N, C-alpha and C positions, 0 to 999 in steps of 0.2 A: 374105052375106059382105061385099059392097061397103058396105052400110049400117053394118055394124059398124066397118069401117075408117074411114068418114067420122066416125062418133061418137067413135072413139078419137082421131082427129086433132083434133076440136073440143074434146075434153076436156083435151088437153095445155096449151093456154093457160090454162084454168081452174085446173089444178093449179099452174102456175107463178105465177099471180096469188095463189093461196092461200099458197104458200110465201113470197112476198114480204111479204104481210101478216103472216104468222106471224113472220117474221124481224124485222119492224118492231116487233111486239108484244114481242119479247124484248130489244129495245134498251133499255138502262137510261135512266131519267130522272135527270138530274143537275142540280146548281146550279153555275154558273160565275160567278166574279167577275172582272171585268177591264174594259178600255177598249174602246170602239167606235172603230175607226180605219180608215183607208183601207188596203186590202190591199197596194197597191204600196209605201206608206211602211213598212208593217210588215216587208216583205222588203228593199227596196232601201236604206232609211235605217236599218234595224235599230232602230227606235224602241221604247222601252219604254212610251211613252204618246204620245198625239197632241200635235202642236205647238199647234194651236188648233182651236176649233170651226169657224171660217171655212175653214181649210185642209181639214179632213175633209169638210165640207159641199161645198166646191167640187169636190173630187175625186169625191165620190159623185155630184154632179149632172153631172159630166163622163162618168160611166159606170163609174167604178172601184167594185168591190164593197167594201162595208164588211164588216169581220170583227170578231171579238171576240178581243182579245189578253188571255188569262188571266194571273192573277198569277204563275203558274209559267212563263210564256213560251209556252205552247201557243196556237196560233192555231186558232180554231174558225170554220169557214165556215158561215154561216147558210144553210140550205136550206129549201125548202118540203116539207111532208109530203104534198103532193097531186100527182096526175098529171092533166093536164100541170103541170109545175112552174112556179114564178114566182120572179122576183127578190125578195130580201128587203130591199133598200135602203129602200123606203118604210116598212117596220116599224122599221128601225134609224136612219133619218135624224133623228128627233127626239132621239136619244141620241148623235149624232155627237160625238166627243171627250169624252164623259162616261164616268165609271166606273159600271158597271152590274152588276146581279145578274140573271142569265138562268137560267131553268129550262126544260129540255126534254130531248128524246131525243137521245142522242149516237150517231153512227155513225162507224166507223173503217175506213179502207181504206188499206193501205200505211202511209205516214207521215202521212196527213192525217186530220183530225177535222172532222166536220160536226155541226151541231146544228139540230134542228127546234125553234124557239122556241115554248114554250107561254106563257111569261110573261117580261116584261122590265121592269125598273124601275131608275131612277137610284139609285146608292148614295151615301149621304152620305159626304163626304170627311173628316168629323171623327172617324171611327172609327179 
């Protein structure tokens, strides 16, 4: 009886991990077009695009998280798809203040959207 209880308790975390992975597999992969900018400026200055590459880079190097401000005004928080998680600024820093095309899995909770970036590339501004 005790062995069964121990096995049941050990199985619970496995079931929870499986549920998390299945939920991630159900998350849609989307393409988002927008600007990479400092999260603080996106909110406090209500910017529709970055002021300059130097400004976005300086804020990111000071620790502010870079986000993707989509053309429709939605802010996507880049997150890692791994555990333990890691910051995504190193992946976004080369694109600071640029208009980009990002493809990845989107997650939504409350009023926030996050994206696990599979692919990111600069978008030509001539379009």
